[in-house]
PDB file with SEQRES, HELIX, SHEET and CRYST1 records, atoms N, CA, C and O in Angstrom:
SEQRES   1 A   64  MET LEU SER ARG LYS VAL THR PRO GLU LYS ILE GLU GLU          
SEQRES   2 A   64  LYS ARG LYS GLU MET ILE GLU LEU ALA GLU VAL PHE GLY          
SEQRES   3 A   64  ILE ASN SER LEU LEU THR VAL GLN ALA SER GLN GLU LEU          
SEQRES   4 A   64  ASP ILE LEU LEU ASN THR LEU THR LYS SER LYS GLU LYS          
SEQRES   5 A   64  GLU TYR PHE SER VAL GLN LYS LYS TYR LYS TYR PHE              
HELIX    1 AA1 PRO A    8  PHE A   25  1                                  18    
HELIX    2 AA2 LEU A   30  LYS A   60  1                                  31    
CRYST1    1.000    1.000    1.000  90.00  90.00  90.00 P 1           1          
ATOM      1  N   MET A   1     102.363  93.129 105.480  1.00  0.00           N  
ATOM      2  CA  MET A   1     102.929  92.548 106.684  1.00  0.00           C  
ATOM      3  C   MET A   1     102.376  91.139 106.907  1.00  0.00           C  
ATOM      4  O   MET A   1     103.122  90.262 107.343  1.00  0.00           O  
ATOM      5  N   LEU A   2     101.126  90.899 106.630  1.00  0.00           N  
ATOM      6  CA  LEU A   2     100.519  89.612 106.902  1.00  0.00           C  
ATOM      7  C   LEU A   2     100.954  88.531 105.926  1.00  0.00           C  
ATOM      8  O   LEU A   2     100.777  87.344 106.201  1.00  0.00           O  
ATOM      9  N   SER A   3     101.524  88.926 104.785  1.00  0.00           N  
ATOM     10  CA  SER A   3     101.948  87.930 103.817  1.00  0.00           C  
ATOM     11  C   SER A   3     103.186  87.180 104.293  1.00  0.00           C  
ATOM     12  O   SER A   3     103.413  86.044 103.876  1.00  0.00           O  
ATOM     13  N   ARG A   4     103.987  87.792 105.156  1.00  0.00           N  
ATOM     14  CA  ARG A   4     105.166  87.112 105.700  1.00  0.00           C  
ATOM     15  C   ARG A   4     104.748  86.234 106.866  1.00  0.00           C  
ATOM     16  O   ARG A   4     103.777  86.524 107.564  1.00  0.00           O  
ATOM     17  N   LYS A   5     105.496  85.158 107.065  1.00  0.00           N  
ATOM     18  CA  LYS A   5     105.209  84.287 108.201  1.00  0.00           C  
ATOM     19  C   LYS A   5     105.576  85.004 109.495  1.00  0.00           C  
ATOM     20  O   LYS A   5     106.663  85.569 109.618  1.00  0.00           O  
ATOM     21  N   VAL A   6     104.664  84.975 110.449  1.00  0.00           N  
ATOM     22  CA  VAL A   6     104.891  85.623 111.740  1.00  0.00           C  
ATOM     23  C   VAL A   6     105.635  84.641 112.641  1.00  0.00           C  
ATOM     24  O   VAL A   6     105.199  83.509 112.848  1.00  0.00           O  
ATOM     25  N   THR A   7     106.755  85.097 113.164  1.00  0.00           N  
ATOM     26  CA  THR A   7     107.557  84.275 114.058  1.00  0.00           C  
ATOM     27  C   THR A   7     107.767  85.022 115.371  1.00  0.00           C  
ATOM     28  O   THR A   7     107.640  86.246 115.416  1.00  0.00           O  
ATOM     29  N   PRO A   8     108.085  84.299 116.431  1.00  0.00           N  
ATOM     30  CA  PRO A   8     108.387  84.985 117.697  1.00  0.00           C  
ATOM     31  C   PRO A   8     109.557  85.974 117.552  1.00  0.00           C  
ATOM     32  O   PRO A   8     109.602  86.993 118.242  1.00  0.00           O  
ATOM     33  N   GLU A   9     110.482  85.672 116.667  1.00  0.00           N  
ATOM     34  CA  GLU A   9     111.611  86.582 116.448  1.00  0.00           C  
ATOM     35  C   GLU A   9     111.156  87.915 115.845  1.00  0.00           C  
ATOM     36  O   GLU A   9     111.640  88.976 116.239  1.00  0.00           O  
ATOM     37  N   LYS A  10     110.234  87.854 114.898  1.00  0.00           N  
ATOM     38  CA  LYS A  10     109.709  89.088 114.291  1.00  0.00           C  
ATOM     39  C   LYS A  10     108.920  89.900 115.323  1.00  0.00           C  
ATOM     40  O   LYS A  10     108.960  91.131 115.323  1.00  0.00           O  
ATOM     41  N   ILE A  11     108.210  89.199 116.192  1.00  0.00           N  
ATOM     42  CA  ILE A  11     107.463  89.881 117.245  1.00  0.00           C  
ATOM     43  C   ILE A  11     108.428  90.574 118.201  1.00  0.00           C  
ATOM     44  O   ILE A  11     108.213  91.725 118.579  1.00  0.00           O  
ATOM     45  N   GLU A  12     109.473  89.885 118.584  1.00  0.00           N  
ATOM     46  CA  GLU A  12     110.465  90.466 119.494  1.00  0.00           C  
ATOM     47  C   GLU A  12     111.165  91.663 118.849  1.00  0.00           C  
ATOM     48  O   GLU A  12     111.430  92.661 119.519  1.00  0.00           O  
ATOM     49  N   GLU A  13     111.460  91.568 117.579  1.00  0.00           N  
ATOM     50  CA  GLU A  13     112.090  92.673 116.851  1.00  0.00           C  
ATOM     51  C   GLU A  13     111.180  93.908 116.859  1.00  0.00           C  
ATOM     52  O   GLU A  13     111.642  95.023 117.097  1.00  0.00           O  
ATOM     53  N   LYS A  14     109.910  93.704 116.604  1.00  0.00           N  
ATOM     54  CA  LYS A  14     108.953  94.820 116.585  1.00  0.00           C  
ATOM     55  C   LYS A  14     108.779  95.410 117.981  1.00  0.00           C  
ATOM     56  O   LYS A  14     108.641  96.623 118.134  1.00  0.00           O  
ATOM     57  N   ARG A  15     108.786  94.545 119.004  1.00  0.00           N  
ATOM     58  CA  ARG A  15     108.658  95.018 120.386  1.00  0.00           C  
ATOM     59  C   ARG A  15     109.841  95.911 120.760  1.00  0.00           C  
ATOM     60  O   ARG A  15     109.664  96.963 121.374  1.00  0.00           O  
ATOM     61  N   LYS A  16     111.040  95.485 120.389  1.00  0.00           N  
ATOM     62  CA  LYS A  16     112.236  96.288 120.669  1.00  0.00           C  
ATOM     63  C   LYS A  16     112.183  97.622 119.922  1.00  0.00           C  
ATOM     64  O   LYS A  16     112.545  98.666 120.465  1.00  0.00           O  
ATOM     65  N   GLU A  17     111.728  97.570 118.674  1.00  0.00           N  
ATOM     66  CA  GLU A  17     111.591  98.801 117.889  1.00  0.00           C  
ATOM     67  C   GLU A  17     110.623  99.768 118.567  1.00  0.00           C  
ATOM     68  O   GLU A  17     110.895 100.966 118.655  1.00  0.00           O  
ATOM     69  N   MET A  18     109.502  99.250 119.042  1.00  0.00           N  
ATOM     70  CA  MET A  18     108.508 100.081 119.711  1.00  0.00           C  
ATOM     71  C   MET A  18     109.084 100.713 120.979  1.00  0.00           C  
ATOM     72  O   MET A  18     108.851 101.891 121.250  1.00  0.00           O  
ATOM     73  N   ILE A  19     109.827  99.936 121.747  1.00  0.00           N  
ATOM     74  CA  ILE A  19     110.425 100.450 122.982  1.00  0.00           C  
ATOM     75  C   ILE A  19     111.440 101.553 122.670  1.00  0.00           C  
ATOM     76  O   ILE A  19     111.478 102.579 123.349  1.00  0.00           O  
ATOM     77  N   GLU A  20     112.257 101.336 121.647  1.00  0.00           N  
ATOM     78  CA  GLU A  20     113.237 102.357 121.255  1.00  0.00           C  
ATOM     79  C   GLU A  20     112.543 103.639 120.810  1.00  0.00           C  
ATOM     80  O   GLU A  20     112.970 104.736 121.169  1.00  0.00           O  
ATOM     81  N   LEU A  21     111.481 103.503 120.034  1.00  0.00           N  
ATOM     82  CA  LEU A  21     110.731 104.684 119.595  1.00  0.00           C  
ATOM     83  C   LEU A  21     110.128 105.417 120.782  1.00  0.00           C  
ATOM     84  O   LEU A  21     110.124 106.648 120.817  1.00  0.00           O  
ATOM     85  N   ALA A  22     109.621 104.672 121.751  1.00  0.00           N  
ATOM     86  CA  ALA A  22     109.031 105.287 122.942  1.00  0.00           C  
ATOM     87  C   ALA A  22     110.082 106.043 123.745  1.00  0.00           C  
ATOM     88  O   ALA A  22     109.808 107.118 124.278  1.00  0.00           O  
ATOM     89  N   GLU A  23     111.284 105.481 123.831  1.00  0.00           N  
ATOM     90  CA  GLU A  23     112.359 106.151 124.567  1.00  0.00           C  
ATOM     91  C   GLU A  23     112.788 107.449 123.893  1.00  0.00           C  
ATOM     92  O   GLU A  23     113.111 108.427 124.566  1.00  0.00           O  
ATOM     93  N   VAL A  24     112.789 107.455 122.564  1.00  0.00           N  
ATOM     94  CA  VAL A  24     113.243 108.633 121.827  1.00  0.00           C  
ATOM     95  C   VAL A  24     112.130 109.676 121.672  1.00  0.00           C  
ATOM     96  O   VAL A  24     112.351 110.865 121.905  1.00  0.00           O  
ATOM     97  N   PHE A  25     110.930 109.224 121.278  1.00  0.00           N  
ATOM     98  CA  PHE A  25     109.861 110.156 120.923  1.00  0.00           C  
ATOM     99  C   PHE A  25     108.731 110.238 121.944  1.00  0.00           C  
ATOM    100  O   PHE A  25     107.873 111.116 121.845  1.00  0.00           O  
ATOM    101  N   GLY A  26     108.720 109.338 122.921  1.00  0.00           N  
ATOM    102  CA  GLY A  26     107.644 109.313 123.911  1.00  0.00           C  
ATOM    103  C   GLY A  26     106.587 108.298 123.539  1.00  0.00           C  
ATOM    104  O   GLY A  26     106.456 107.898 122.382  1.00  0.00           O  
ATOM    105  N   ILE A  27     105.833 107.891 124.553  1.00  0.00           N  
ATOM    106  CA  ILE A  27     104.861 106.823 124.315  1.00  0.00           C  
ATOM    107  C   ILE A  27     103.634 107.278 123.522  1.00  0.00           C  
ATOM    108  O   ILE A  27     102.906 106.444 122.984  1.00  0.00           O  
ATOM    109  N   ASN A  28     103.403 108.561 123.447  1.00  0.00           N  
ATOM    110  CA  ASN A  28     102.237 109.056 122.723  1.00  0.00           C  
ATOM    111  C   ASN A  28     102.543 109.513 121.300  1.00  0.00           C  
ATOM    112  O   ASN A  28     101.662 110.013 120.601  1.00  0.00           O  
ATOM    113  N   SER A  29     103.790 109.340 120.876  1.00  0.00           N  
ATOM    114  CA  SER A  29     104.139 109.793 119.526  1.00  0.00           C  
ATOM    115  C   SER A  29     103.480 108.895 118.484  1.00  0.00           C  
ATOM    116  O   SER A  29     103.204 107.723 118.741  1.00  0.00           O  
ATOM    117  N   LEU A  30     103.240 109.449 117.331  1.00  0.00           N  
ATOM    118  CA  LEU A  30     102.617 108.714 116.243  1.00  0.00           C  
ATOM    119  C   LEU A  30     103.453 107.493 115.863  1.00  0.00           C  
ATOM    120  O   LEU A  30     102.896 106.431 115.588  1.00  0.00           O  
ATOM    121  N   LEU A  31     104.760 107.624 115.843  1.00  0.00           N  
ATOM    122  CA  LEU A  31     105.637 106.506 115.485  1.00  0.00           C  
ATOM    123  C   LEU A  31     105.540 105.358 116.488  1.00  0.00           C  
ATOM    124  O   LEU A  31     105.502 104.190 116.102  1.00  0.00           O  
ATOM    125  N   THR A  32     105.500 105.694 117.766  1.00  0.00           N  
ATOM    126  CA  THR A  32     105.389 104.670 118.805  1.00  0.00           C  
ATOM    127  C   THR A  32     104.037 103.974 118.734  1.00  0.00           C  
ATOM    128  O   THR A  32     103.961 102.749 118.825  1.00  0.00           O  
ATOM    129  N   VAL A  33     102.989 104.737 118.576  1.00  0.00           N  
ATOM    130  CA  VAL A  33     101.640 104.163 118.483  1.00  0.00           C  
ATOM    131  C   VAL A  33     101.528 103.271 117.250  1.00  0.00           C  
ATOM    132  O   VAL A  33     100.925 102.199 117.306  1.00  0.00           O  
ATOM    133  N   GLN A  34     102.100 103.710 116.153  1.00  0.00           N  
ATOM    134  CA  GLN A  34     102.068 102.919 114.923  1.00  0.00           C  
ATOM    135  C   GLN A  34     102.819 101.590 115.115  1.00  0.00           C  
ATOM    136  O   GLN A  34     102.342 100.539 114.689  1.00  0.00           O  
ATOM    137  N   ALA A  35     103.979 101.644 115.750  1.00  0.00           N  
ATOM    138  CA  ALA A  35     104.734 100.416 116.025  1.00  0.00           C  
ATOM    139  C   ALA A  35     103.942  99.501 116.958  1.00  0.00           C  
ATOM    140  O   ALA A  35     103.960  98.280 116.795  1.00  0.00           O  
ATOM    141  N   SER A  36     103.253 100.085 117.927  1.00  0.00           N  
ATOM    142  CA  SER A  36     102.429  99.310 118.845  1.00  0.00           C  
ATOM    143  C   SER A  36     101.292  98.604 118.103  1.00  0.00           C  
ATOM    144  O   SER A  36     100.985  97.445 118.380  1.00  0.00           O  
ATOM    145  N   GLN A  37     100.683  99.302 117.177  1.00  0.00           N  
ATOM    146  CA  GLN A  37      99.601  98.714 116.392  1.00  0.00           C  
ATOM    147  C   GLN A  37     100.122  97.587 115.506  1.00  0.00           C  
ATOM    148  O   GLN A  37      99.455  96.567 115.336  1.00  0.00           O  
ATOM    149  N   GLU A  38     101.311  97.773 114.945  1.00  0.00           N  
ATOM    150  CA  GLU A  38     101.918  96.723 114.122  1.00  0.00           C  
ATOM    151  C   GLU A  38     102.247  95.500 114.984  1.00  0.00           C  
ATOM    152  O   GLU A  38     102.081  94.363 114.543  1.00  0.00           O  
ATOM    153  N   LEU A  39     102.710  95.738 116.200  1.00  0.00           N  
ATOM    154  CA  LEU A  39     102.988  94.649 117.130  1.00  0.00           C  
ATOM    155  C   LEU A  39     101.692  93.901 117.464  1.00  0.00           C  
ATOM    156  O   LEU A  39     101.683  92.671 117.511  1.00  0.00           O  
ATOM    157  N   ASP A  40     100.617  94.628 117.693  1.00  0.00           N  
ATOM    158  CA  ASP A  40      99.312  94.009 117.959  1.00  0.00           C  
ATOM    159  C   ASP A  40      98.888  93.104 116.801  1.00  0.00           C  
ATOM    160  O   ASP A  40      98.391  91.999 117.022  1.00  0.00           O  
ATOM    161  N   ILE A  41      99.081  93.569 115.585  1.00  0.00           N  
ATOM    162  CA  ILE A  41      98.709  92.778 114.409  1.00  0.00           C  
ATOM    163  C   ILE A  41      99.530  91.492 114.359  1.00  0.00           C  
ATOM    164  O   ILE A  41      98.992  90.417 114.095  1.00  0.00           O  
ATOM    165  N   LEU A  42     100.823  91.605 114.612  1.00  0.00           N  
ATOM    166  CA  LEU A  42     101.681  90.418 114.621  1.00  0.00           C  
ATOM    167  C   LEU A  42     101.236  89.422 115.690  1.00  0.00           C  
ATOM    168  O   LEU A  42     101.129  88.224 115.431  1.00  0.00           O  
ATOM    169  N   LEU A  43     100.980  89.933 116.891  1.00  0.00           N  
ATOM    170  CA  LEU A  43     100.558  89.066 117.989  1.00  0.00           C  
ATOM    171  C   LEU A  43      99.214  88.403 117.698  1.00  0.00           C  
ATOM    172  O   LEU A  43      99.038  87.212 117.952  1.00  0.00           O  
ATOM    173  N   ASN A  44      98.278  89.167 117.172  1.00  0.00           N  
ATOM    174  CA  ASN A  44      96.964  88.612 116.847  1.00  0.00           C  
ATOM    175  C   ASN A  44      97.064  87.564 115.745  1.00  0.00           C  
ATOM    176  O   ASN A  44      96.383  86.540 115.790  1.00  0.00           O  
ATOM    177  N   THR A  45      97.908  87.821 114.763  1.00  0.00           N  
ATOM    178  CA  THR A  45      98.096  86.865 113.672  1.00  0.00           C  
ATOM    179  C   THR A  45      98.685  85.564 114.188  1.00  0.00           C  
ATOM    180  O   THR A  45      98.231  84.482 113.815  1.00  0.00           O  
ATOM    181  N   LEU A  46      99.687  85.663 115.039  1.00  0.00           N  
ATOM    182  CA  LEU A  46     100.300  84.468 115.612  1.00  0.00           C  
ATOM    183  C   LEU A  46      99.299  83.711 116.483  1.00  0.00           C  
ATOM    184  O   LEU A  46      99.232  82.483 116.428  1.00  0.00           O  
ATOM    185  N   THR A  47      98.530  84.429 117.275  1.00  0.00           N  
ATOM    186  CA  THR A  47      97.533  83.799 118.141  1.00  0.00           C  
ATOM    187  C   THR A  47      96.479  83.064 117.323  1.00  0.00           C  
ATOM    188  O   THR A  47      96.120  81.933 117.650  1.00  0.00           O  
ATOM    189  N   LYS A  48      95.984  83.691 116.267  1.00  0.00           N  
ATOM    190  CA  LYS A  48      94.979  83.052 115.416  1.00  0.00           C  
ATOM    191  C   LYS A  48      95.552  81.806 114.754  1.00  0.00           C  
ATOM    192  O   LYS A  48      94.870  80.790 114.623  1.00  0.00           O  
ATOM    193  N   SER A  49      96.791  81.895 114.344  1.00  0.00           N  
ATOM    194  CA  SER A  49      97.458  80.752 113.721  1.00  0.00           C  
ATOM    195  C   SER A  49      97.560  79.587 114.704  1.00  0.00           C  
ATOM    196  O   SER A  49      97.291  78.441 114.344  1.00  0.00           O  
ATOM    197  N   LYS A  50      97.945  79.882 115.933  1.00  0.00           N  
ATOM    198  CA  LYS A  50      98.072  78.841 116.962  1.00  0.00           C  
ATOM    199  C   LYS A  50      96.707  78.259 117.325  1.00  0.00           C  
ATOM    200  O   LYS A  50      96.591  77.058 117.568  1.00  0.00           O  
ATOM    201  N   GLU A  51      95.675  79.104 117.362  1.00  0.00           N  
ATOM    202  CA  GLU A  51      94.329  78.617 117.668  1.00  0.00           C  
ATOM    203  C   GLU A  51      93.839  77.668 116.586  1.00  0.00           C  
ATOM    204  O   GLU A  51      93.269  76.619 116.884  1.00  0.00           O  
ATOM    205  N   LYS A  52      94.063  78.039 115.327  1.00  0.00           N  
ATOM    206  CA  LYS A  52      93.651  77.163 114.223  1.00  0.00           C  
ATOM    207  C   LYS A  52      94.368  75.826 114.318  1.00  0.00           C  
ATOM    208  O   LYS A  52      93.764  74.771 114.125  1.00  0.00           O  
ATOM    209  N   GLU A  53      95.647  75.875 114.612  1.00  0.00           N  
ATOM    210  CA  GLU A  53      96.441  74.661 114.750  1.00  0.00           C  
ATOM    211  C   GLU A  53      95.893  73.796 115.890  1.00  0.00           C  
ATOM    212  O   GLU A  53      95.732  72.586 115.733  1.00  0.00           O  
ATOM    213  N   TYR A  54      95.615  74.409 117.012  1.00  0.00           N  
ATOM    214  CA  TYR A  54      95.103  73.687 118.186  1.00  0.00           C  
ATOM    215  C   TYR A  54      93.758  73.038 117.888  1.00  0.00           C  
ATOM    216  O   TYR A  54      93.567  71.850 118.150  1.00  0.00           O  
ATOM    217  N   PHE A  55      92.824  73.815 117.339  1.00  0.00           N  
ATOM    218  CA  PHE A  55      91.488  73.282 117.096  1.00  0.00           C  
ATOM    219  C   PHE A  55      91.494  72.241 115.985  1.00  0.00           C  
ATOM    220  O   PHE A  55      90.662  71.333 115.985  1.00  0.00           O  
ATOM    221  N   SER A  56      92.406  72.358 115.055  1.00  0.00           N  
ATOM    222  CA  SER A  56      92.542  71.354 114.006  1.00  0.00           C  
ATOM    223  C   SER A  56      92.970  70.025 114.605  1.00  0.00           C  
ATOM    224  O   SER A  56      92.415  68.981 114.262  1.00  0.00           O  
ATOM    225  N   VAL A  57      93.940  70.055 115.488  1.00  0.00           N  
ATOM    226  CA  VAL A  57      94.414  68.836 116.147  1.00  0.00           C  
ATOM    227  C   VAL A  57      93.331  68.296 117.073  1.00  0.00           C  
ATOM    228  O   VAL A  57      93.096  67.088 117.121  1.00  0.00           O  
ATOM    229  N   GLN A  58      92.676  69.182 117.803  1.00  0.00           N  
ATOM    230  CA  GLN A  58      91.621  68.760 118.723  1.00  0.00           C  
ATOM    231  C   GLN A  58      90.493  68.057 117.967  1.00  0.00           C  
ATOM    232  O   GLN A  58      89.989  67.029 118.419  1.00  0.00           O  
ATOM    233  N   LYS A  59      90.108  68.596 116.847  1.00  0.00           N  
ATOM    234  CA  LYS A  59      89.035  68.023 116.045  1.00  0.00           C  
ATOM    235  C   LYS A  59      89.453  66.659 115.489  1.00  0.00           C  
ATOM    236  O   LYS A  59      88.651  65.726 115.440  1.00  0.00           O  
ATOM    237  N   LYS A  60      90.699  66.556 115.077  1.00  0.00           N  
ATOM    238  CA  LYS A  60      91.219  65.335 114.496  1.00  0.00           C  
ATOM    239  C   LYS A  60      91.207  64.189 115.510  1.00  0.00           C  
ATOM    240  O   LYS A  60      90.903  63.049 115.160  1.00  0.00           O  
ATOM    241  N   TYR A  61      91.533  64.493 116.745  1.00  0.00           N  
ATOM    242  CA  TYR A  61      91.636  63.466 117.783  1.00  0.00           C  
ATOM    243  C   TYR A  61      90.465  63.501 118.763  1.00  0.00           C  
ATOM    244  O   TYR A  61      90.591  63.078 119.913  1.00  0.00           O  
ATOM    245  N   LYS A  62      89.368  63.991 118.311  1.00  0.00           N  
ATOM    246  CA  LYS A  62      88.178  64.169 119.139  1.00  0.00           C  
ATOM    247  C   LYS A  62      87.676  62.856 119.745  1.00  0.00           C  
ATOM    248  O   LYS A  62      87.148  62.860 120.858  1.00  0.00           O  
ATOM    249  N   TYR A  63      87.824  61.781 119.066  1.00  0.00           N  
ATOM    250  CA  TYR A  63      87.264  60.513 119.512  1.00  0.00           C  
ATOM    251  C   TYR A  63      88.254  59.634 120.270  1.00  0.00           C  
ATOM    252  O   TYR A  63      87.949  58.480 120.570  1.00  0.00           O  
ATOM    253  N   PHE A  64      89.425  60.162 120.579  1.00  0.00           N  
ATOM    254  CA  PHE A  64      90.417  59.379 121.316  1.00  0.00           C  
ATOM    255  C   PHE A  64      90.432  59.755 122.771  1.00  0.00           C  
ATOM    256  O   PHE A  64      91.208  59.195 123.546  1.00  0.00           O  
TER     257      PHE A  64                                                      
END                                                                             
């Protein structure tokens, strides 16, 4: 999963999948929890990517 580029669209797709699973199987089902964990990984990956981007730019323009 981490080898693919994480986009807001992929995050939204996973969120919808998780909601559908919760509606069908319940929020405590293994499938719903697994989708939730996958969503967490996507969100964390995107957040780390944005943080690296931010700090890279901040470091570059530190003296301005």
